VOVEXKE-511887 format. One record per atom (N, C-alpha, C, O, CB): residue in three letters; x, y, z. Coordinates in nm, 4 decimals. Glycine has a CB too. Example, Ala and Ser with C-alpha at 12.3 -4.5 7.8 and 13.67 -1.06 7.14 Angstrom:
! residues 2
ALA,1.3190,-0.5690,0.7800
ALA,1.2300,-0.4500,0.7800
ALA,1.3200,-0.3300,0.7800
ALA,1.4236,-0.3319,0.8465
ALA,1.1308,-0.4473,0.9046
SER,1.2850,-0.2250,0.7080
SER,1.3670,-0.1060,0.7140
SER,1.2900,0.0030,0.7870
SER,1.3409,0.1138,0.8039
SER,1.4084,-0.0598,0.5725
This chain:
! residues 90
MET,5.8824,5.5439,12.2229
MET,5.9607,5.6507,12.2713
MET,6.1090,5.6301,12.2517
MET,6.1828,5.7203,12.2121
MET,5.9315,5.6718,12.4111
ASP,6.1518,5.5024,12.2823
ASP,6.2934,5.4706,12.2599
ASP,6.3383,5.4848,12.1186
ASP,6.4512,5.5253,12.0911
ASP,6.3215,5.3343,12.3035
GLN,6.2441,5.4492,12.0233
GLN,6.2746,5.4651,11.8797
GLN,6.2951,5.6143,11.8447
GLN,6.3872,5.6456,11.7692
GLN,6.1593,5.4044,11.7925
LYS,6.2196,5.6992,11.8925
LYS,6.2351,5.8451,11.8669
LYS,6.3620,5.8983,11.9225
LYS,6.4262,5.9824,11.8595
LYS,6.1200,5.9232,11.9254
VAL,6.3997,5.8549,12.0335
VAL,6.5247,5.8989,12.0952
VAL,6.6433,5.8508,12.0192
VAL,6.7420,5.9220,12.0006
VAL,6.5337,5.8518,12.2369
CYS,6.6312,5.7210,11.9728
CYS,6.7416,5.6595,11.8942
CYS,6.7556,5.7308,11.7622
CYS,6.8683,5.7535,11.7180
CYS,6.7167,5.5075,11.8701
GLU,6.6436,5.7684,11.6947
GLU,6.6552,5.8334,11.5655
GLU,6.7110,5.9735,11.5849
GLU,6.7914,6.0181,11.5031
GLU,6.5188,5.8378,11.4933
ALA,6.6710,6.0455,11.6913
ALA,6.7194,6.1798,11.7231
ALA,6.8698,6.1753,11.7505
ALA,6.9457,6.2625,11.7081
ALA,6.6432,6.2384,11.8454
SER,6.9114,6.0663,11.8257
SER,7.0586,6.0514,11.8529
SER,7.1350,6.0255,11.7250
SER,7.2440,6.0800,11.7075
SER,7.0856,5.9351,11.9531
LYS,7.0812,5.9432,11.6334
LYS,7.1456,5.9129,11.5034
LYS,7.1601,6.0482,11.4226
LYS,7.2640,6.0787,11.3642
LYS,7.0575,5.8032,11.4199
ARG,7.0540,6.1208,11.4246
ARG,7.0456,6.2483,11.3489
ARG,7.1549,6.3432,11.4073
ARG,7.2334,6.4033,11.3340
ARG,6.8964,6.3149,11.3602
LEU,7.1557,6.3530,11.5370
LEU,7.2596,6.4397,11.6092
LEU,7.4007,6.3964,11.5724
LEU,7.4855,6.4795,11.5399
LEU,7.2428,6.4307,11.7677
ASN,7.4253,6.2657,11.5776
ASN,7.5549,6.2091,11.5544
ASN,7.5959,6.2388,11.4027
ASN,7.7117,6.2670,11.3721
ASN,7.5522,6.0520,11.5872
ASN,7.4955,6.2304,11.3139
ASN,7.5221,6.2513,11.1693
ASN,7.5546,6.4015,11.1551
ASN,7.6480,6.4360,11.0827
ASN,7.3948,6.2070,11.0755
LEU,7.4834,6.4878,11.2192
LEU,7.5051,6.6331,11.2066
LEU,7.6422,6.6705,11.2671
LEU,7.7143,6.7524,11.2102
LEU,7.3893,6.7131,11.2782
LEU,7.6760,6.6137,11.3765
LEU,7.8137,6.6352,11.4319
LEU,7.9246,6.5912,11.3482
LEU,8.0302,6.6542,11.3418
LEU,7.8282,6.5683,11.5578
TYR,7.8989,6.4713,11.2767
TYR,8.0047,6.4175,11.1914
TYR,8.0186,6.5170,11.0684
TYR,8.1297,6.5521,11.0284
TYR,7.9692,6.2643,11.1437
GLN,7.9038,6.5595,11.0122
GLN,7.9160,6.6545,10.9005
GLN,7.9834,6.7870,10.9393
GLN,8.0574,6.8454,10.8602
GLN,7.7789,6.6835,10.8439
LYS,7.9562,6.8341,11.0642
LYS,8.0122,6.9488,11.1074
LYS,8.1667,6.9326,11.1150
LYS,8.2388,7.0220,11.0707
LYS,7.9514,6.9862,11.2365
THR,8.2163,6.8248,11.1678
THR,8.3660,6.8009,11.1838
THR,8.4273,6.7854,11.0467
THR,8.5402,6.8293,11.0246
THR,8.3975,6.6704,11.2720
GLU,8.3550,6.7233,10.9528
GLU,8.4057,6.7058,10.8137
GLU,8.4157,6.8431,10.7488
GLU,8.5175,6.8729,10.6863
GLU,8.3112,6.6107,10.7283
ARG,8.3169,6.9253,10.7609
ARG,8.3251,7.0664,10.7078
ARG,8.4331,7.1500,10.7634
ARG,8.4987,7.2259,10.6920
ARG,8.1997,7.1374,10.7325
GLU,8.4528,7.1365,10.8934
GLU,8.5600,7.2112,10.9650
GLU,8.6951,7.1617,10.9165
GLU,8.7885,7.2403,10.9003
GLU,8.5483,7.1937,11.1216
ALA,8.7057,7.0317,10.8934
ALA,8.8372,6.9759,10.8473
ALA,8.8604,7.0255,10.7052
ALA,8.9722,7.0684,10.6769
ALA,8.8399,6.8146,10.8525
ARG,8.7653,7.0231,10.6147
ARG,8.7770,7.0757,10.4789
ARG,8.8149,7.2225,10.4775
ARG,8.9034,7.2657,10.4037
ARG,8.6474,7.0560,10.4041
ASN,8.7407,7.3024,10.5665
ASN,8.7720,7.4384,10.5797
ASN,8.9160,7.4647,10.6229
ASN,8.9811,7.5543,10.5690
ASN,8.6796,7.4982,10.6731
GLN,8.9647,7.3904,10.7161
GLN,9.1029,7.4018,10.7659
GLN,9.1987,7.3688,10.6525
GLN,9.2979,7.4386,10.6313
GLN,9.1277,7.3069,10.8883
ASP,9.1684,7.2629,10.5806
ASP,9.2588,7.2300,10.4669
ASP,9.2644,7.3390,10.3654
ASP,9.3717,7.3709,10.3143
ASP,9.2155,7.1027,10.3987
LYS,9.1485,7.3989,10.3338
LYS,9.1467,7.5105,10.2367
LYS,9.2255,7.6308,10.2890
LYS,9.3005,7.6931,10.2138
LYS,9.0009,7.5530,10.2059
HIS,9.2091,7.6633,10.4158
HIS,9.2913,7.7722,10.4692
HIS,9.4356,7.7465,10.4601
HIS,9.5129,7.8362,10.4263
HIS,9.2578,7.7985,10.6084
THR,9.4754,7.6264,10.4890
THR,9.6172,7.5813,10.4840
THR,9.6704,7.6019,10.3410
THR,9.7773,7.6592,10.3198
THR,9.6307,7.4279,10.5275
SER,9.5900,7.5520,10.2421
SER,9.6231,7.5629,10.1049
SER,9.6421,7.7098,10.0617
SER,9.7375,7.7459,9.9928
SER,9.5168,7.4966,10.0232
LEU,9.5443,7.7928,10.1070
LEU,9.5485,7.9316,10.0756
LEU,9.6686,8.0005,10.1318
LEU,9.7316,8.0819,10.0641
LEU,9.4279,7.9965,10.1228
ASP,9.7008,7.9703,10.2517
ASP,9.8277,8.0253,10.3155
ASP,9.9475,7.9874,10.2357
ASP,10.0351,8.0704,10.2113
ASP,9.8464,7.9735,10.4613
ARG,9.9538,7.8583,10.1925
ARG,10.0719,7.8139,10.1156
ARG,10.0779,7.8893,9.9788
ARG,10.1853,7.9299,9.9346
ARG,10.0666,7.6565,10.0925
MET,9.9660,7.9058,9.9167
MET,9.9627,7.9784,9.7862
MET,10.0021,8.1213,9.8045
MET,10.0800,8.1772,9.7272
MET,9.8230,7.9719,9.7217
LEU,9.9483,8.1790,9.9062
LEU,9.9978,8.3280,9.9282
LEU,10.1434,8.3392,9.9596
LEU,10.2086,8.4363,9.9211
LEU,9.9214,8.3970,10.0468
GLN,10.1967,8.2394,10.0304
GLN,10.3379,8.2463,10.0568
GLN,10.4233,8.2227,9.9285
GLN,10.5265,8.2872,9.9100
GLN,10.3734,8.1443,10.1640
ILE,10.3807,8.1336,9.8448
ILE,10.4502,8.1073,9.7181
ILE,10.4374,8.2262,9.6268
ILE,10.5308,8.2627,9.5554
ILE,10.3949,7.9815,9.6493
ASP,10.3174,8.2877,9.6302
ASP,10.3003,8.4080,9.5471
ASP,10.3865,8.5228,9.5893
ASP,10.4395,8.5959,9.5056
ASP,10.1587,8.4518,9.5489
ALA,10.4013,8.5397,9.7207
ALA,10.4899,8.6469,9.7694
ALA,10.6326,8.6145,9.7410
ALA,10.7094,8.7077,9.7173
ALA,10.4716,8.6701,9.9181
GLN,10.6754,8.4921,9.7411
GLN,10.8140,8.4596,9.7002
GLN,10.8353,8.4871,9.5543
GLN,10.9372,8.5435,9.5143
GLN,10.8471,8.3136,9.7296
ASP,10.7355,8.4457,9.4722
ASP,10.7504,8.4707,9.3291
ASP,10.7594,8.6299,9.3023
ASP,10.8371,8.6767,9.2191
ASP,10.6252,8.4041,9.2498
PHE,10.6794,8.7018,9.3746
PHE,10.6790,8.8466,9.3556
PHE,10.8098,8.9010,9.3954
PHE,10.8621,8.9878,9.3255
PHE,10.5685,8.9137,9.4338
ASP,10.8673,8.8568,9.5029
ASP,10.9993,8.9045,9.5476
ASP,11.1051,8.8699,9.4378
ASP,11.1896,8.9520,9.4021
ASP,11.0386,8.8382,9.6885
PHE,11.0961,8.7482,9.3881
PHE,11.1912,8.7050,9.2901
PHE,11.1819,8.7942,9.1687
PHE,11.2853,8.8415,9.1215
PHE,11.1689,8.5596,9.2530
GLU,11.0658,8.8195,9.1162
GLU,11.0471,8.8943,8.9957
GLU,11.0966,9.0418,9.0198
GLU,11.1648,9.1003,8.9357
GLU,10.8956,8.8893,8.9521
ARG,11.0603,9.0960,9.1340
ARG,11.1059,9.2324,9.1697
ARG,11.2540,9.2454,9.1684
ARG,11.3093,9.3422,9.1163
ARG,11.0556,9.2716,9.3049
LYS,11.3215,9.1427,9.2286
LYS,11.4697,9.1462,9.2239
LYS,11.5294,9.1304,9.0898
LYS,11.6327,9.1893,9.0582
LYS,11.5248,9.0425,9.3085
ARG,11.4608,9.0461,9.0056
ARG,11.5077,9.0260,8.8687
ARG,11.4941,9.1507,8.7850
ARG,11.5830,9.1856,8.7074
ARG,11.4323,8.9134,8.8038
VAL,11.3768,9.2203,8.8025
VAL,11.3533,9.3411,8.7243
VAL,11.4556,9.4526,8.7730
VAL,11.5100,9.5276,8.6918
VAL,11.1996,9.3893,8.7410
ARG,11.4767,9.4588,8.8965
ARG,11.5626,9.5590,8.9545
ARG,11.7027,9.5373,8.9002
ARG,11.7717,9.6330,8.8652
ARG,11.5601,9.5531,9.1095
GLY,11.7473,9.4049,8.8926
GLY,11.8770,9.3711,8.8364
GLY,11.8913,9.4096,8.6958
GLY,11.9972,9.4552,8.6528
GLY,11.9028,9.2294,8.8487
ILE,11.7843,9.3918,8.6211
ILE,11.7918,9.4221,8.4738
ILE,11.7994,9.5763,8.4611
ILE,11.8780,9.6271,8.3811
ILE,11.6619,9.3620,8.3917
THR,11.7220,9.6475,8.5359
THR,11.7260,9.7964,8.5166
THR,11.8551,9.8534,8.5635
THR,11.8921,9.9603,8.5149
THR,11.6115,9.8658,8.5908
LYS,11.9267,9.7935,8.6523
LYS,12.0507,9.8458,8.7074
LYS,12.1693,9.8127,8.6089
LYS,12.2616,9.8930,8.5950
LYS,12.0764,9.7840,8.8519
SER,12.1653,9.7009,8.5453
SER,12.2811,9.6742,8.4544
SER,12.2263,9.6183,8.3229
SER,12.1746,9.5066,8.3181
SER,12.3857,9.5715,8.5202
PRO,12.2385,9.6977,8.2169
PRO,12.1908,9.6554,8.0865
PRO,12.2666,9.5374,8.0275
PRO,12.2166,9.4665,7.9403
PRO,12.1979,9.7692,7.9927
GLU,12.3867,9.5183,8.0764
GLU,12.4637,9.3983,8.0290
GLU,12.4036,9.2714,8.0664
GLU,12.4338,9.1680,8.0069
GLU,12.6011,9.3990,8.0808
SER,12.3150,9.2740,8.1677
SER,12.2546,9.1482,8.2099
SER,12.1280,9.1125,8.1306
SER,12.0639,9.0096,8.1521
SER,12.2218,9.1551,8.3569
LEU,12.0944,9.2078,8.0334
LEU,11.9767,9.1768,7.9564
LEU,12.0005,9.0546,7.8659
LEU,12.1145,9.0262,7.8291
LEU,11.9354,9.2982,7.8735
PRO,11.9005,8.9875,7.8326
PRO,11.9084,8.8763,7.7290
PRO,11.9528,8.9370,7.5958
PRO,11.9292,9.0537,7.5645
PRO,11.7658,8.8010,7.7107
ASP,12.0198,8.8479,7.5186
ASP,12.0669,8.8944,7.3837
ASP,11.9616,8.9504,7.2936
ASP,11.9876,9.0363,7.2093
ASP,12.1311,8.7831,7.3120
VAL,11.8418,8.9003,7.3125
VAL,11.7276,8.9519,7.2322
VAL,11.7093,9.0997,7.2579
VAL,11.6982,9.1765,7.1622
VAL,11.5956,8.8757,7.2656
TYR,11.7058,9.1427,7.3809
TYR,11.6864,9.2816,7.4179
TYR,11.8089,9.3614,7.3613
TYR,11.7887,9.4688,7.3047
TYR,11.6722,9.2973,7.5777
ASN,11.9224,9.3163,7.3740
ASN,12.0476,9.3823,7.3311
ASN,12.0387,9.4043,7.1795
ASN,12.0697,9.5122,7.1290
ASN,12.1763,9.2951,7.3693
TYR,11.9946,9.2968,7.1068
TYR,11.9876,9.2997,6.9600
TYR,11.8780,9.4021,6.9188
TYR,11.8962,9.4789,6.8244
TYR,11.9560,9.1539,6.9013
THR,11.7633,9.4010,6.9924
THR,11.6552,9.4854,6.9539
THR,11.6920,9.6308,6.9774
THR,11.6614,9.7177,6.8958
THR,11.5298,9.4483,7.0290
THR,11.7593,9.6569,7.0920
THR,11.8038,9.7938,7.1222
THR,11.9086,9.8367,7.0236
THR,11.9027,9.9506,6.9773
THR,11.8587,9.8042,7.2651
ALA,12.0016,9.7561,6.9888
ALA,12.0996,9.7930,6.8971
ALA,12.0402,9.8164,6.7531
ALA,12.0871,9.9034,6.6797
ALA,12.2057,9.6872,6.8967
ARG,11.9432,9.7418,6.7182
ARG,11.8803,9.7541,6.5857
ARG,11.8088,9.8871,6.5809
ARG,11.8185,9.9598,6.4821
ARG,11.7808,9.6357,6.5568
SER,11.7380,9.9191,6.6855
SER,11.6606,10.0498,6.6891
SER,11.7495,10.1673,6.6879
SER,11.7172,10.2707,6.6294
SER,11.5720,10.0592,6.8125
HIS,11.8657,10.1530,6.7538
HIS,11.9651,10.2634,6.7629
HIS,12.0197,10.2836,6.6144
HIS,12.0371,10.3966,6.5688
HIS,12.0886,10.2263,6.8717
THR,12.0444,10.1730,6.5451
THR,12.1036,10.1779,6.4068
THR,11.9998,10.2379,6.3178
THR,12.0396,10.3161,6.2315
THR,12.1475,10.0339,6.3528
VAL,11.8776,10.2130,6.3266
VAL,11.7706,10.2698,6.2393
VAL,11.7611,10.4147,6.2700
VAL,11.7466,10.4961,6.1787
VAL,11.6310,10.1997,6.2603
GLN,11.7686,10.4506,6.3947
GLN,11.7582,10.5956,6.4264
GLN,11.8805,10.6725,6.3763
GLN,11.8684,10.7870,6.3329
GLN,11.7427,10.6169,6.5796
GLN,11.9968,10.6103,6.3822
GLN,12.1159,10.6760,6.3259
GLN,12.1079,10.6920,6.1777
GLN,12.1479,10.7945,6.1226
GLN,12.2393,10.5992,6.3599
GLU,12.0557,10.5896,6.1121
GLU,12.0437,10.5995,5.9638
GLU,11.9446,10.7093,5.9312
GLU,11.9633,10.7782,5.8309
GLU,11.9975,10.4624,5.8991
ARG,11.8456,10.7286,6.0062
ARG,11.7456,10.8332,5.9772
ARG,11.8133,10.9683,5.9902
ARG,11.7988,11.0544,5.9034
ARG,11.6215,10.8234,6.0737
HIS,11.8897,10.9876,6.1019
HIS,11.9581,11.1103,6.1200
HIS,12.0585,11.1407,6.0115
HIS,12.0677,11.2538,5.9635
HIS,12.0236,11.1096,6.2486
VAL,12.1317,11.0418,5.9738
VAL,12.2342,11.0631,5.8687
VAL,12.1635,11.0940,5.7394
VAL,12.2086,11.1810,5.6649
VAL,12.3278,10.9379,5.8516
SER,12.0495,11.0234,5.7081
SER,11.9885,11.0564,5.5834
SER,11.9205,11.1966,5.5831
SER,11.9001,11.2534,5.4758
SER,11.8887,10.9501,5.5496
CYS,11.8880,11.2486,5.6923
CYS,11.8353,11.3830,5.7036
CYS,11.9447,11.4911,5.6722
CYS,11.9137,11.5976,5.6189
CYS,11.7780,11.4033,5.8458
TYR,12.0715,11.4607,5.7063
TYR,12.1755,11.5571,5.6867
TYR,12.2636,11.5250,5.5676
TYR,12.3713,11.5826,5.5518
TYR,12.2576,11.5671,5.8091
SER,12.2191,11.4353,5.4858
SER,12.2972,11.4048,5.3663
SER,12.2772,11.5151,5.2595
SER,12.1722,11.5792,5.2549
SER,12.2566,11.2654,5.3096
PRO,12.3803,11.5362,5.1733
PRO,12.3739,11.6436,5.0820
PRO,12.2505,11.6291,4.9843
PRO,12.1918,11.7280,4.9403
PRO,12.5059,11.6505,5.0053
GLU,12.2179,11.5092,4.9556
GLU,12.0989,11.4906,4.8644
GLU,11.9677,11.5404,4.9217
GLU,11.8812,11.5859,4.8469
GLU,12.0820,11.3437,4.8304
GLN,11.9514,11.5326,5.0520
GLN,11.8291,11.5775,5.1148
GLN,11.8332,11.7336,5.1347
GLN,11.7273,11.7935,5.1533
GLN,11.8093,11.5030,5.2520
GLN,11.9467,11.7969,5.1314
GLN,11.9458,11.9366,5.1533
GLN,11.9185,12.0140,5.0270
GLN,11.8926,12.1341,5.0344
GLN,12.0728,11.9783,5.2123
LEU,11.9229,11.9504,4.9102
LEU,11.8930,12.0123,4.7783
LEU,11.7458,12.0316,4.7650
LEU,11.6991,12.0817,4.6628
LEU,11.9456,11.9261,4.6609
């Protein structure tokens, strides 16, 4: 009888240990998730502010955007000029 009680006690202790380990891992995962959500929210706010700044002032655009925009405007102007040139009207 003592052996059965001892084995049951060991099993119970083992199950309680596993339970506390799982709860600790679960708590760690929730903490990590909370941190990741906080970082994601900060990144989203940063991107939103950056995009808002770009849309408000085109001078703050990187040079690549300015060059691309200028190039497309030049091409459009050349098309318009070529449509109204005397050679095209004949």
